[in-house]
Phi, psi and omega in degrees: 000136178259129177258143175270127181307331180289345179267001180272148170240196175229148177244124180270111179249083181054046179090351176265100182282130184232136174302143189221138176230137177263114180246031179302325184267001180288145180289338181208165175258118183285163173261345176224143178232138175248132178225104186063233180271355183266139175246133181244139178246149178302136179241311182194174175216160175207155179292141182296316179297114179091008182297333186294344178281340187233317190298317179301319179292322179297317179297318179297321178296316180297314180295323177296331178276003178086009181266153178253116180268156170220142182253135175241132177255134176207130184054237184253024184230151167259132178249129181260125175244146180227150172257146181292157179296000000 
């Protein structure tokens, strides 16, 4: 699935700003996302309720590994996609 940069927002995870896309109206949840020249692959998901206990640390770990994360929201879950370093 290709995302248009103008459709992105940001999600503030305890000061770690992450690109964010709302896919509530999408017919399906993709396993790969393209944003400009970057390709992102599905990495993990978590329930939105209570995400603040885990998601900020997960994003920091991904960035420390040189990966670029993007968050997709659909139904009651956040889906984490990453591009390789």
